[in-house]
Structure formats: C-alpha cells, structure tokens
C-alpha positions as CSV (number, residue, x, y, z in Angstrom):
1,X,51.5,73.4,117.6
2,X,55.0,75.1,116.8
3,X,55.9,71.2,116.1
4,X,53.1,71.5,113.5
5,X,53.9,74.7,112.4
6,X,57.6,73.5,111.6
7,X,56.5,70.1,110.0
8,X,53.8,71.9,107.7
9,X,56.9,74.8,106.9
10,X,58.7,71.3,106.0
11,X,55.7,69.9,103.8
12,X,55.9,73.1,102.0
13,X,59.4,73.4,101.2
14,X,60.4,69.4,101.1
15,X,62.7,69.9,97.7
16,X,64.6,72.8,99.3
17,X,65.5,70.3,102.5
18,X,65.7,67.5,100.7
19,X,68.2,69.4,98.2
20,X,69.9,70.9,101.0
21,X,70.3,67.8,103.1
22,X,71.9,65.6,100.2
23,X,73.9,68.2,99.1
24,X,75.6,68.8,102.5
25,X,75.9,65.0,103.5
26,X,77.0,63.9,100.1
27,X,80.0,66.7,100.3
28,X,80.9,65.2,103.5
29,X,80.4,61.9,102.4
30,X,82.4,61.9,99.3
31,X,85.1,64.5,100.9
32,X,85.6,62.0,103.8
33,X,86.0,59.2,101.3
34,X,88.5,61.1,99.1
35,X,90.4,62.9,101.6
36,X,93.8,62.3,103.1
37,X,93.9,60.9,106.1
38,X,95.9,62.3,109.1
39,X,97.2,60.5,111.9
40,X,98.3,61.3,115.2
41,X,101.2,59.4,118.0
42,X,101.1,60.8,121.6
43,X,104.4,60.7,123.5
44,X,103.8,61.7,127.2
45,X,106.4,63.5,129.4
46,X,105.8,63.6,133.2
47,X,108.0,66.8,135.5
48,X,108.6,64.9,138.9
49,X,111.8,65.3,141.3
50,X,113.6,62.5,143.1
51,X,113.1,62.5,146.3
52,X,116.5,60.9,147.5
53,X,118.4,64.0,145.0
54,X,116.5,66.8,146.1
55,X,117.2,65.9,150.0
56,X,120.8,65.8,149.2
57,X,120.7,68.6,147.4
58,X,119.4,70.3,150.0
59,X,121.7,69.2,152.4
60,X,124.2,70.5,150.4
61,X,123.0,73.7,150.0
62,X,122.2,74.0,146.7
63,X,118.5,73.9,146.4
64,X,117.1,76.8,145.4
65,X,119.9,78.7,146.1
66,X,121.6,81.3,142.9
67,X,125.3,80.2,142.7
68,X,126.7,82.7,140.1
69,X,124.1,84.2,138.8
70,X,122.5,80.6,137.6
71,X,119.5,79.0,139.7
72,X,119.8,75.4,140.0
73,X,116.8,73.0,138.8
74,X,114.1,73.3,140.2
75,X,112.8,70.1,142.6
76,X,109.4,71.2,143.6
77,X,106.2,70.9,141.0
78,X,105.8,73.7,139.0
79,X,102.7,75.7,138.5
80,X,101.1,76.5,135.1
81,X,103.1,79.1,134.1
82,X,106.0,76.8,134.3
83,X,104.3,74.5,132.2
84,X,104.3,77.1,129.6
85,X,107.8,77.9,130.0
86,X,108.5,74.1,129.3
87,X,106.2,73.8,126.5
88,X,107.7,76.7,125.1
89,X,111.7,74.8,125.6
90,X,110.0,72.1,124.1
91,X,109.2,74.2,120.4
92,X,112.3,76.4,120.4
93,X,113.9,76.8,117.0
94,X,117.1,74.5,117.7
95,X,115.1,71.7,118.9
96,X,112.9,71.7,116.0
97,X,115.3,72.6,113.4
98,X,117.3,69.0,114.8
99,X,114.1,67.1,114.3
100,X,113.8,68.0,111.3
101,X,117.2,66.9,110.0
102,X,117.4,63.7,111.7
103,X,113.9,62.9,110.3
104,X,114.1,64.7,107.3
105,X,110.2,65.9,107.5
106,X,108.8,66.9,104.2
107,X,105.7,69.0,103.4
108,X,102.9,68.4,101.6
109,X,105.0,69.2,98.6
110,X,108.0,67.4,99.7
111,X,110.1,70.1,100.1
112,X,112.1,70.3,103.8
113,X,109.7,71.9,105.9
114,X,110.2,75.1,108.0
115,X,110.1,75.1,111.8
116,X,107.3,77.7,112.1
117,X,105.3,75.4,109.9
118,X,105.8,72.2,111.7
119,X,104.6,74.1,115.2
120,X,102.8,77.6,114.4
121,X,99.5,76.8,113.7
122,X,96.7,79.5,113.5
123,X,92.9,78.4,113.0
124,X,93.1,78.7,109.5
125,X,96.1,76.5,108.9
126,X,94.6,73.9,111.2
127,X,91.3,73.7,109.0
128,X,93.3,73.8,105.7
129,X,95.5,70.8,107.4
130,X,92.6,68.9,107.8
131,X,91.8,68.8,103.4
132,X,95.3,69.2,102.6
133,X,97.1,67.3,105.6
134,X,101.0,67.7,106.5
135,X,103.2,67.3,109.4
136,X,102.9,69.4,112.4
137,X,103.5,68.9,116.2
138,X,101.4,70.2,119.3
139,X,103.1,70.3,123.1
140,X,100.1,70.9,126.0
141,X,100.0,70.2,129.2
142,X,97.9,66.6,129.7
143,X,95.0,67.0,131.9
144,X,95.6,69.6,134.4
145,X,98.1,66.9,135.8
146,X,102.5,67.1,136.0
147,X,102.5,66.1,132.5
148,X,103.3,67.1,128.9
149,X,102.1,65.8,126.2
150,X,103.8,65.9,122.7
151,X,101.0,65.1,119.7
152,X,102.4,64.5,116.2
153,X,100.2,64.9,113.5
154,X,101.3,63.4,109.8
155,X,100.0,61.9,106.9
156,X,102.4,58.7,107.4
157,X,101.5,56.9,111.1
158,X,104.6,55.5,111.6
159,X,106.2,59.7,110.8
160,X,104.2,60.9,113.7
161,X,105.0,58.2,116.2
162,X,108.6,59.0,115.3
163,X,108.5,62.1,115.3
164,X,106.5,62.6,118.6
165,X,108.9,59.8,120.3
166,X,112.4,61.9,118.6
167,X,111.0,65.4,119.8
168,X,110.8,64.1,123.1
169,X,114.2,62.7,123.3
170,X,115.4,65.8,122.1
171,X,113.8,67.6,124.6
172,X,114.8,65.8,127.5
173,X,118.8,65.9,126.7
174,X,118.6,69.4,126.0
175,X,116.9,70.0,129.3
176,X,119.3,67.8,131.2
177,X,122.7,69.6,128.9
178,X,121.0,73.2,130.0
179,X,121.3,72.0,133.5
180,X,124.7,70.6,133.4
181,X,125.6,74.2,131.5
182,X,124.3,75.8,134.5
183,X,126.5,74.0,136.9
184,X,129.3,74.4,134.5
185,X,128.8,78.2,134.6
186,X,128.3,77.9,138.5
187,X,131.6,76.7,138.4
188,X,133.6,78.7,136.0
189,X,132.2,81.6,138.2
190,X,133.0,80.2,141.5
191,X,136.7,80.0,140.0
192,X,137.3,83.5,139.2
193,X,135.7,84.4,142.6
194,X,138.1,82.5,144.3
195,X,140.8,83.9,142.5
196,X,140.1,87.3,143.2
197,X,139.5,86.1,146.6
198,X,142.7,85.0,147.2
199,X,145.0,87.6,145.7
200,X,142.9,90.0,148.3
201,X,143.8,87.4,151.3
202,X,147.1,87.4,150.7
203,X,147.4,91.3,150.0
204,X,145.6,91.2,153.7
205,X,147.9,88.8,154.9
206,X,151.3,90.4,154.1
207,X,149.6,93.8,155.1
208,X,149.2,92.4,158.9
209,X,153.2,91.1,159.0
210,X,154.4,94.3,157.4
211,X,152.1,95.7,160.2
212,X,153.1,93.1,162.9
213,X,156.9,93.7,161.8
214,X,157.0,97.0,161.6
215,X,155.6,97.7,165.1
216,X,157.6,95.1,166.9
217,X,154.5,93.2,168.0
218,X,152.7,90.0,167.8
219,X,150.3,89.5,170.2
220,X,149.5,93.1,171.5
221,X,146.9,91.4,174.4
222,X,150.0,90.0,175.4
223,X,152.0,93.1,175.2
224,X,149.7,95.0,176.4
225,X,149.6,92.9,179.7
226,X,153.5,92.5,179.6
227,X,153.6,96.6,179.4
228,X,151.3,96.8,182.2
229,X,153.2,94.2,184.4
230,X,156.6,95.8,184.0
231,X,155.0,99.2,184.9
232,X,153.6,97.7,187.8
233,X,157.1,95.9,188.8
234,X,159.2,99.1,187.9
235,X,156.8,101.0,190.2
236,X,157.6,99.2,193.1
237,X,160.7,99.0,192.2
238,X,160.6,102.5,192.3
239,X,159.3,103.2,195.6
240,X,161.2,100.8,196.8
241,X,164.2,102.5,195.6
242,X,163.1,105.4,197.3
243,X,162.7,104.1,200.8
244,X,166.2,102.8,200.3
245,X,167.5,106.3,199.4
246,X,165.9,107.4,202.5
247,X,167.2,104.4,204.9
248,X,170.8,105.1,203.1
249,X,170.4,109.2,204.3
250,X,169.1,108.4,207.8
251,X,172.3,105.6,207.9
252,X,175.0,108.5,206.5
253,X,173.7,110.7,209.5
254,X,173.7,108.7,211.9
255,X,177.1,107.0,211.1
256,X,178.5,110.9,211.1
257,X,177.1,111.9,214.2
258,X,178.7,109.4,215.7
259,X,182.2,109.7,214.5
260,X,182.5,113.4,215.1
261,X,182.3,111.8,219.1
262,X,185.2,110.2,218.3
263,X,187.7,112.9,217.8
264,X,191.0,111.4,218.3
265,X,190.1,109.3,214.8
266,X,188.9,112.7,213.1
267,X,192.0,112.8,211.8
268,X,193.0,109.0,210.4
269,X,189.1,110.2,209.2
270,X,190.1,112.9,207.0
271,X,192.9,110.8,205.6
272,X,190.8,108.2,204.9
273,X,188.7,110.5,203.1
274,X,191.5,111.5,201.1
275,X,193.1,108.5,199.9
276,X,193.6,108.2,196.4
277,X,193.1,104.9,196.2
278,X,189.6,105.1,197.9
279,X,188.7,107.8,195.4
280,X,189.3,105.8,192.3
281,X,188.2,102.3,193.3
282,X,184.6,104.9,194.3
283,X,184.3,106.1,191.2
284,X,184.7,102.9,189.6
285,X,182.3,101.1,191.9
286,X,179.7,104.3,191.1
287,X,180.1,103.0,187.4
288,X,179.0,99.5,188.4
289,X,176.2,100.9,190.1
290,X,175.2,102.9,186.8
291,X,175.1,99.7,185.1
292,X,173.9,97.3,187.2
293,X,170.6,99.9,188.2
294,X,170.0,100.1,184.4
295,X,170.3,96.0,184.0
296,X,167.9,95.6,186.6
297,X,165.5,97.3,184.6
298,X,166.0,95.9,181.4
299,X,166.8,92.1,182.8
300,X,165.6,90.0,185.6
301,X,168.5,89.1,188.3
302,X,169.0,85.7,186.6
303,X,169.9,87.7,183.3
304,X,173.8,86.2,182.7
305,X,174.6,90.3,182.6
306,X,173.3,91.2,185.5
307,X,175.4,88.4,187.7
308,X,178.7,89.6,186.2
309,X,177.7,93.1,187.1
310,X,177.0,92.1,190.6
311,X,180.0,89.9,191.0
312,X,182.3,93.1,189.7
313,X,180.2,95.1,192.3
314,X,181.0,92.5,195.1
315,X,184.7,92.6,193.8
316,X,184.9,96.5,194.3
317,X,183.3,96.7,197.4
318,X,186.6,94.1,198.7
319,X,188.6,96.1,197.3
320,X,187.7,99.2,198.8
321,X,187.6,97.3,202.3
322,X,190.7,96.2,202.0
323,X,191.9,99.5,201.0
324,X,190.5,101.1,203.8
325,X,192.6,98.6,206.0
326,X,195.7,99.7,204.4
327,X,195.1,103.4,205.1
328,X,194.3,103.2,208.6
329,X,197.6,100.5,208.8
330,X,199.4,103.2,208.0
331,X,198.9,105.7,210.7
332,X,200.6,104.8,214.4
333,X,197.6,105.6,216.3
334,X,195.5,102.5,216.9
335,X,192.1,102.6,216.0
336,X,188.9,101.2,217.9
337,X,186.7,98.3,216.2
338,X,183.9,100.7,217.0
339,X,185.3,103.1,214.7
340,X,185.9,100.7,212.0
341,X,182.5,99.2,212.4
342,X,181.3,102.9,211.8
343,X,183.8,103.6,209.2
344,X,182.3,100.5,207.2
345,X,178.8,101.2,207.7
346,X,179.1,104.8,206.4
347,X,180.9,103.7,203.4
348,X,177.9,101.3,203.0
349,X,175.5,103.6,203.2
350,X,177.1,106.0,200.7
351,X,177.0,103.4,198.2
352,X,173.7,102.0,198.6
353,X,172.6,105.8,198.5
354,X,174.5,106.5,195.1
355,X,173.1,103.3,194.2
356,X,169.5,104.1,194.9
357,X,169.4,107.8,192.8
358,X,171.3,106.6,189.9
359,X,168.3,103.6,190.1
360,X,165.8,105.9,190.8
361,X,166.9,108.2,187.6
362,X,166.6,105.0,185.3
363,X,163.6,103.8,186.6
364,X,161.7,107.2,185.9
365,X,162.9,106.9,182.8
366,X,162.0,103.7,181.7
367,X,158.6,104.0,183.3
368,X,157.9,107.4,181.3
369,X,158.8,105.0,178.3
370,X,156.5,102.0,179.3
371,X,153.8,104.3,179.6
372,X,153.8,106.4,176.7
373,X,154.2,102.8,174.8
374,X,151.5,101.5,176.4
375,X,149.7,104.5,175.3
376,X,150.1,104.2,171.8
377,X,148.7,100.6,172.1
378,X,144.9,101.5,171.4
379,X,145.8,103.0,168.0
380,X,148.4,100.1,167.1
381,X,145.1,97.9,168.1
382,X,142.6,99.6,165.7
383,X,144.7,99.2,162.6
384,X,145.8,95.6,164.0
385,X,142.0,95.0,164.3
386,X,141.4,96.3,160.7
387,X,143.9,94.6,158.8
388,X,142.7,91.0,160.9
389,X,139.3,92.3,160.0
390,X,139.9,92.6,156.2
391,X,142.0,88.9,157.0
392,X,139.4,86.6,158.4
393,X,136.6,88.2,155.8
394,X,139.0,87.3,152.7
395,X,139.7,83.7,154.2
396,X,135.7,83.0,155.4
397,X,135.1,84.0,151.6
398,X,137.5,81.8,150.0
399,X,136.2,79.0,152.6
400,X,132.8,79.3,151.3
401,X,134.0,79.6,147.7
402,X,135.8,76.2,148.1
403,X,132.7,74.8,149.8
404,X,130.3,76.0,147.3
405,X,132.9,74.5,144.6
406,X,132.7,70.9,146.1
407,X,128.8,70.9,146.5
408,X,128.4,72.5,142.8
409,X,130.6,69.7,141.4
410,X,129.0,67.1,143.6
411,X,125.5,68.5,142.0
412,X,126.9,68.4,138.6
413,X,127.9,64.5,138.9
414,X,124.5,63.7,140.2
415,X,122.7,66.1,137.6
416,X,119.0,64.1,136.7
417,X,116.5,65.1,134.5
418,X,113.6,66.1,136.3
419,X,111.7,65.4,133.0
420,X,111.0,61.8,132.0
421,X,109.1,60.1,129.5
422,X,106.5,57.5,130.7
423,X,104.3,56.7,127.1
424,X,106.2,56.1,123.9
425,X,104.3,57.1,121.2
426,X,102.9,54.1,118.8
427,X,102.3,54.0,115.2
428,X,98.5,54.7,115.3
429,X,96.6,52.2,113.3
430,X,93.5,54.3,112.2
431,X,93.4,57.6,111.2
432,X,92.8,60.6,113.6
433,X,91.0,62.5,110.8
434,X,88.5,61.9,108.8
435,X,86.8,59.8,111.3
436,X,84.6,58.4,108.9
437,X,81.7,57.5,111.4
438,X,81.9,60.5,113.2
439,X,81.9,62.5,110.0
440,X,78.8,60.4,108.9
441,X,77.2,61.1,112.2
442,X,77.9,64.1,112.5
443,X,76.9,65.3,109.0
444,X,73.8,63.2,109.0
445,X,73.2,65.9,111.6
446,X,74.2,68.9,110.2
447,X,72.8,68.1,106.8
448,X,69.5,67.9,108.9
449,X,70.0,71.0,110.2
450,X,71.2,72.9,107.8
451,X,68.1,71.4,105.4
452,X,65.7,72.9,108.5
453,X,67.9,75.9,108.5
454,X,68.2,76.8,104.7
455,X,63.9,75.8,104.6
456,X,62.9,78.1,107.8
457,X,65.0,80.9,105.8
458,X,63.4,80.2,102.6
459,X,59.9,79.9,104.5
460,X,60.9,83.1,106.4
461,X,61.9,85.4,103.0
462,X,58.7,83.8,101.4
463,X,56.4,86.6,101.4
464,X,53.8,84.2,99.3
465,X,50.2,83.7,99.9
466,X,50.0,80.1,100.5
467,X,47.2,79.0,103.5
468,X,43.7,80.7,103.9
469,X,45.2,82.0,107.1
470,X,47.2,84.0,104.8
471,X,44.1,85.5,103.0
472,X,42.4,85.9,105.9
473,X,45.2,88.8,106.8
474,X,43.9,90.5,103.9
475,X,41.4,93.4,104.8
476,X,38.2,93.8,103.1
477,X,38.7,90.9,100.6
478,X,36.5,88.1,101.0
479,X,38.0,84.0,101.1
480,X,35.8,82.3,99.1
481,X,37.8,79.1,99.4
482,X,40.4,76.3,98.7
483,X,40.7,74.1,95.6
484,X,43.2,71.5,96.3
485,X,46.0,70.7,94.2
486,X,45.3,67.3,92.9
487,X,45.6,64.9,89.7
488,X,42.1,64.5,89.1
489,X,42.4,67.7,87.4
490,X,45.4,67.1,85.3
491,X,45.6,67.3,81.4
492,X,42.7,70.1,81.4
493,X,40.3,68.0,83.2
494,X,36.4,69.1,84.6
495,X,34.5,68.3,87.6
496,X,31.7,66.9,85.2
497,X,33.5,63.8,84.7
498,X,34.3,63.3,88.3
499,X,32.0,61.7,90.9
500,X,30.2,64.4,92.5
501,X,31.3,63.3,96.1
502,X,35.0,63.9,95.8
503,X,36.3,66.6,97.8
504,X,37.7,68.5,94.8
505,X,34.2,68.6,93.4
506,X,32.8,69.7,96.4
507,X,35.3,72.8,96.9
508,X,34.2,74.0,93.4
509,X,30.7,73.5,95.0
510,X,31.6,75.6,98.1
511,X,33.1,78.4,96.5
512,X,30.0,78.6,94.0
513,X,27.9,78.8,97.8
514,X,30.2,81.4,98.8
515,X,29.3,83.4,95.9
516,X,25.9,83.3,96.3
517,X,26.3,84.3,99.9
518,X,28.2,87.4,99.4
519,X,25.6,88.3,96.9
520,X,21.9,87.7,98.3
521,X,20.5,91.3,98.0
522,X,21.5,91.4,94.5
523,X,22.2,88.3,92.8
524,X,24.8,88.1,90.3
525,X,24.1,87.3,86.7
526,X,27.7,88.4,85.1
527,X,30.8,86.9,86.8
528,X,34.2,88.0,85.8
529,X,37.0,85.3,86.7
530,X,40.5,86.4,86.7
531,X,43.9,86.0,88.0
532,X,47.1,88.0,89.1
533,X,49.7,85.9,86.8
534,X,49.5,83.3,84.0
535,X,48.9,79.7,84.4
536,X,47.5,80.3,88.4
537,X,44.4,78.1,87.0
538,X,41.6,80.9,86.1
539,X,40.5,78.8,82.9
540,X,40.2,75.8,85.2
541,X,38.1,77.7,87.7
542,X,35.8,79.3,85.1
543,X,35.2,76.1,83.7
544,X,34.4,74.2,86.6
545,X,32.4,77.0,88.5
546,X,30.1,77.1,85.4
547,X,29.8,73.3,85.6
548,X,28.6,73.8,89.5
549,X,26.2,76.2,88.0
550,X,24.6,73.9,85.3
551,X,24.5,71.4,88.0
552,X,21.8,73.5,89.6
553,X,20.0,73.1,86.3
554,X,20.7,76.8,85.2
555,X,21.5,77.8,81.5
556,X,24.9,78.9,81.8
557,X,27.4,80.2,79.3
558,X,31.2,80.3,79.2
559,X,32.7,83.0,77.5
560,X,36.6,82.9,76.9
561,X,37.8,86.5,76.7
562,X,41.1,85.8,77.2
563,X,41.9,87.1,73.5
564,X,45.9,86.3,73.6
565,X,46.0,82.8,75.0
566,X,42.8,81.7,75.2
567,X,42.4,77.8,77.0
568,X,38.5,77.3,77.8
569,X,37.7,75.7,74.4
570,X,40.1,72.7,75.4
571,X,38.5,72.1,78.4
572,X,36.1,71.2,76.8
573,X,37.8,69.4,73.9
574,X,35.9,71.9,71.3
575,X,37.2,73.9,68.4
576,X,38.4,77.3,68.4
577,X,38.1,78.3,65.2
578,X,34.8,80.4,65.7
579,X,34.6,82.8,68.6
580,X,33.4,86.2,69.6
581,X,36.4,87.7,68.0
582,X,34.1,87.1,64.7
583,X,31.4,88.0,66.2
584,X,33.0,91.7,66.9
585,X,34.9,91.7,63.7
586,X,31.1,91.2,61.8
587,X,31.8,87.8,60.0
588,X,29.6,85.8,62.3
589,X,26.6,86.2,64.6
590,X,26.3,85.3,68.0
591,X,23.7,82.5,67.7
592,X,26.3,81.1,64.9
593,X,29.6,80.9,67.1
594,X,28.0,79.4,70.6
595,X,28.6,76.2,71.1
596,X,26.7,73.8,73.5
597,X,28.9,71.8,75.3
598,X,28.8,67.6,77.1
599,X,27.3,69.2,80.2
600,X,24.0,69.7,80.9
601,X,22.4,73.3,80.2
602,X,26.8,74.5,79.5
603,X,26.8,76.3,76.5
604,X,30.8,78.0,75.4
605,X,31.3,81.1,73.6
606,X,35.0,80.6,72.6
607,X,37.5,83.6,71.9
608,X,38.0,83.0,68.2
609,X,41.1,83.3,66.2
610,X,44.1,85.6,68.5
611,X,43.1,89.2,66.9
612,X,46.2,91.7,66.4
613,X,44.7,94.2,68.7
614,X,42.7,92.6,71.8
615,X,42.3,95.5,73.7
616,X,40.3,97.5,71.3
617,X,37.8,94.7,70.8
618,X,37.9,94.8,74.7
619,X,37.0,98.3,75.2
620,X,34.1,98.1,71.9
621,X,30.7,98.7,72.5
622,X,29.8,95.8,70.5
623,X,31.2,93.9,73.4
624,X,29.4,95.7,75.9
625,X,26.3,94.8,73.7
626,X,27.5,91.4,73.9
627,X,27.4,90.7,77.3
628,X,24.0,92.5,78.2
629,X,22.6,90.4,75.4
630,X,23.9,86.9,77.1
631,X,22.4,88.5,80.1
632,X,19.3,88.0,78.8
633,X,19.8,84.6,77.1
634,X,21.2,82.8,80.4
635,X,20.9,82.6,83.6
636,X,24.6,82.9,84.7
637,X,27.7,84.4,82.5
638,X,31.1,83.4,83.4
639,X,33.9,85.1,81.6
640,X,37.3,84.1,81.6
641,X,40.1,87.4,81.5
642,X,43.5,87.6,81.0
643,X,45.8,87.8,84.4
644,X,45.8,91.1,86.1
645,X,49.2,91.6,86.2
646,X,49.9,91.1,82.5
647,X,46.9,93.1,80.9
648,X,43.9,95.2,82.3
649,X,41.0,93.4,79.9
650,X,39.9,91.9,83.6
651,X,39.5,95.4,85.0
652,X,37.5,96.4,81.3
653,X,35.6,93.7,81.5
654,X,35.0,93.9,85.4
655,X,33.0,97.6,85.0
656,X,30.3,95.7,82.5
657,X,29.9,92.5,84.5
658,X,28.2,92.0,87.9
659,X,31.3,90.8,89.7
660,X,34.9,90.0,89.3
661,X,36.0,86.9,90.9
662,X,39.9,86.4,91.5
663,X,41.8,83.6,91.1
664,X,46.1,83.0,92.8
665,X,47.6,80.0,93.0
666,X,49.1,79.1,96.5
667,X,52.8,79.6,97.1
668,X,52.9,82.1,93.7
669,X,51.2,85.2,94.4
670,X,52.4,87.7,97.0
671,X,50.7,89.8,99.4
672,X,51.8,92.8,97.9
673,X,50.6,91.8,94.5
674,X,47.2,91.1,95.6
675,X,46.8,94.5,97.4
676,X,48.1,95.9,94.1
677,X,45.4,93.8,92.6
678,X,42.8,95.0,95.4
679,X,43.6,98.9,94.7
680,X,42.8,98.7,90.6
681,X,39.9,97.0,91.5
682,X,38.9,99.7,94.5
683,X,40.1,102.5,91.7
684,X,38.2,100.8,88.6
685,X,35.1,101.0,91.0
686,X,34.6,96.7,90.3
687,X,32.7,94.7,92.6
688,X,35.4,92.6,94.0
689,X,33.2,89.3,95.4
690,X,36.3,87.5,96.6
691,X,39.5,85.7,96.4
692,X,39.9,81.8,95.6
693,X,43.2,80.0,96.5
694,X,43.9,77.6,93.4
695,X,46.3,74.5,93.8
696,X,46.6,74.2,97.5
697,X,48.6,71.6,98.8
698,X,46.2,70.6,102.0
699,X,48.4,68.0,103.1
700,X,51.7,70.5,103.2
701,X,49.6,72.5,105.3
702,X,48.1,70.8,108.2
703,X,45.0,70.6,106.3
704,X,44.4,67.1,106.9
705,X,40.9,66.7,106.8
706,X,41.2,66.6,103.1
707,X,41.8,62.8,101.8
708,X,45.3,62.7,100.2
709,X,44.0,59.9,98.3
710,X,41.1,61.9,96.4
711,X,43.0,65.3,95.6
712,X,46.7,63.3,94.8
C-alpha cells in the first residue's frame, strides 16, 4: 500500500520528478565529461628489520640501548603510534620542498606550489580539487599492514607517478641519513666522555702513585705481613735475649764463687782486672757488641755488614784472651789451669751479658717502632683503597667507552634503512577521478533519489485538495463526485456531443443524482454553481449538469450570471450580444433574451454585454424577480456565478437559490480556501449542496477503475 501511495505521488508530481532527475543527471554527466581528470599513482613501502643485522646489533649491545642520548634504530615491528610518526616524517617540510624543487611541481595557476598545499588538504580543499585539480600527496598506512602507501594525485599521469616514487626515495634516504647522524652523534658523545674519563683516570693514577711514594709502600698486604713477621721475630729474639741475660748472670755468679775459693790467685785476679789493656779491649768489644745488636735487628746474619761485625768481635775476643795471658805471665806465681778456665768463662759471661743487655734495648725500640707502624696500616689501607677504587672506576669507565665506541662504529658501518620500496608507482592509464561509468551509475541513483525526495517534499508542502479522500476530511461538506480530467471536454465541449456510455458522461449523471439525493425532503429547482477561483471549470460544470437534467425530459434553463467573464455561451456556440444585463437595464424582455440551444429541453440566458458595475445588478431586486419568474417557467434553473474568492456575487445570488454547488479543481484549491468558503456560506445562511472535484487525474491518483483511454 505504501508503494502504491508513493506511485500515486510520483504520478501527480511526475514533472517535478522528471525535472529533478534530468537536471541532476545532466549536471553530473556534463561535469564528468568537461572536468579535468585527476590521476593517482601509488608507491608502497614496507617497514621491516633484517634478522641478521638485528642479531648482530643485539650481540654488540646496541639494540634498544640508549647511547649518548641517542636511541639506536628500532629493529622490531612498530605499532600504530610509530606509523603516525613515520607518516608525519614522510611529509616534513624539508622533504616536500626538495621534492617540489626536483620535479618543479606547479599549481593550477602555473606557479610553484607551496609545501603545505601539496600535503595538507582539508575536506573543502579535497572537494575543490575534484573540480579544479592540482597536484597533492597523501601518506597512509596500507590496510593495517607494516606498510606505508604514498599516493600522488595530479592532472598529469607521469607527474603523479614521478611524485610518488621520488618522495618514497627521498623518504628512505632521509631515514637512513637520520640513523647515520644518530650514530655519529653517539660517537662524538662517547669520544667527549672518553677524554674526560681519561683525564680523571690519569689523575687518580698519579694520586695513587704519590700516595705510595709518600708512604713508602708498594703492597700494604705484603707490608703488613712483613711487619707482623718482623715483630714476631723480634719478640722471639727478645725472649731469647732475656734467657741469654739470665744465663750470663748465672755464669758470672758461678765463676765468681769458684774464683773466691782460690785465695792464692786473688792478687793476680785483681791485677788482671786492673790491666789497662784489658779495659781498652773491653770497651772496644762493648762498642762492637752494640753495633752487632743493632745490625741483627736491621739485617739478617747473612748480610755483609753483620758478618764484618762478627769478625771484628771475634778478633776483639782473641785479643782480650791474649792480653790476659800476657798479664798472667807477668807474675811469678804459677796459675792453675782451672783458674784460667774460670777466668775465661767469667770474661765470656760478662761479654754475653753486656751484649744481651745492649741488644734488649734495641729489640724493644724496634718492636715498639714496628708496632706503631702496624697500627698506622689501617689508615694507609683506607686511603689506598679510596685511591684504588677511584682508579678502578675510571679505568672501567674508560674501557666501557672504548667498547661502546667500537660497537657504535661497527653498527654505523652496517647501517641499513628499515624502510624499503617494494612496489614503485607506475604511470596510471586511466583517471582516478572522475570515473565516468561509476559517476553515471551514482548520478542515476542520486537523480532518482533527489527526484523522489523533491517530489515527496513538494507533496508534503502541498496542502491542496487532490483526491476524494482529501475532500472527505472536510467536515459538514458533502462530496458529490468527481469529473475526470479528459481531452474529450477540451475546447468548450459539452457531453451532449459525446457517447452517453462514456465515463465522463456517467460522472456528470452521478453528480446530478448526488444532488437529488442531497435534497430528497425538499427538491431543488434553483442551483447556483460557483468555484473557489477562476478556471476551475464552474462554467463547464453548470453547462454539462444542465444537460444531464435536460436528459431527464425536464425543462432546464442555464443562466450566466458571471457578468465579469461570461463563458457559458461559448459552450453552445451562441452569441452573447443580448442577455440578462439587457433585461436588468430595461432594454429587453425575458422572452427576447432566452435562447434555445441544440440540446433538447435546455435554454440559455446569456450574460449579455459586461456592465460597468456588475455588483449593483447582482444585488438588484429585479434580478430576484427574474429568477423567481424563471422558477415558474422551468423545472430546473442552473445559475453560473463568478468564483467566490474573487467577488461575493455567488453569495448574493445564493440567497435567492435553493442551494449552491462548489466546484474545485484537483490540485489547486487548498484546504484553507475551502474552509474559508464554507465559513462564508454558513455566515450567509446558504444551503451548500456539496462539493465537486473537477479535472481529477484518476490515473495519477490510483483510481484505475477509470478507463484511461476514455478520459484522456
């Protein structure tokens, strides 16, 4: 049902639909033919990573490592954010300016195109470029793949392909150069750091050397162990020396005790002790003993100085023994060998005692000195550790920087771009826009669409009465019937000349019957026929409805009271020289002006000459008298009056008639006009018989029960 409704609307609005369709389709076709074509060329780039180089860089420690504030090139797949960066880098101004310079790209006016005009396009600019094409470039990710697509557009197909390929080449070279610059910057940074670290390394090395020289140390661990060994050795010697002292004292006591027992040798003994030679030798021997005690602390027994002192001590001891013998031989008393042995032992005991006592003091001095030096070892070790730690750190830093420099140099020599051209653009052989057949198909669809939209829109805003259903929505107003729009009634034709079986003739008979049914209680003899506006067919209606009444063997008269634009006489091919205006002006009688028509039983009272003031004649009492007289003379009096919206003649005449019939043309009179006329009739107290829909295009409104061949 909705489809039929749309078809009905299209049938009514076919000229609007056809005009919109042809207009839109024609514009698109003409534009497609006349517009300058735009060609599109595409180059595809893949973003990838060499597995071999990636593994090598990873083993060198450069993959994903930040060196000197520079991030080495990425070797993994990039995400959507990375592609946005790649797309932006492909459209940077230096690259575009270089592209424009190399290819000498011009705009539509023949001037060198600006970089921003080549890459940055708004929606309006894109639409403008469709009509007035100029070169431009787009860079996008290709179908969610690890690929970029550089699309170049130009009116010249060769220029489009050249732009796409050249920008791809420039972009790859730029990315490769950027990577090399990153490595160069890293090398410069590392070398600057190496210079600083090297200076610090030399400073820490010099500080450690100065410390060891000032502290007279080479290896604190070895030095500590040597000190501990020396202190232990000296402690052992000190204890042995104590034993020597005790043993020497015991021997002296034993020797003195035995010598006292030998009284006869006391004098010689005293002389012996008082000998000057023995005293001198004893003093010299004591000096030797002190020296050797000191040397025994400082040197080992194998040291040459120590052996010389031992030799001198042995010599001193031999001299003392010889001197004793000389002293003893100088007396006349013979000495006992036992006494001699005791004297020798006594001398040795005194020597050993003195040596041990001298050595004891020296040993204690050196033990104290070595212990004090050992107590200072932790301070020296702490300072030494600090200096060695600083030296180690600087050394490690320098070695690491050397390794980084080597790896960056290797990576620089192996630098390859991770972007590769996999499909170069070729010169397009057919335009990207306009695509003629596609445009024609779209234009066909859109033309139908806009034609339908415009037709529906006009139908929506059209508030005219077009169908019987529309009239049925008007309350308290009878719908009497429709008169189809047919060529049979063109040129002032009347139904008396038509086949009585034609639908249009039947339509008038239907209206006549509807009028009779509307007045069963009080049959009507006088009917006023009017319309809402001019040219709606009221005169045709009054003429043909008069004929239908005459077909019932009634005596009918048609009175033309449209004193402004009379047309009733034209339907019957009768002169309008004399008429009702002559009667009203007193020049002619009623019998002289009534004319018999060719239709049996139908007379015509024409309007006559057009008066200067039609309204005064319409409102005159004489007109009332004429109408009343005609009622007596005829069975039916049909009065044709002017349109209601033009003048109020129909309202005035309607007061003296039995009823008034309103004729409206399908698609002209609006609901508001009909409501206004109904309100006028109600206020005037007129009996509104009903409304007739004239010039109804049944085949455009879905009323297919009419034979189209009849009423066209």
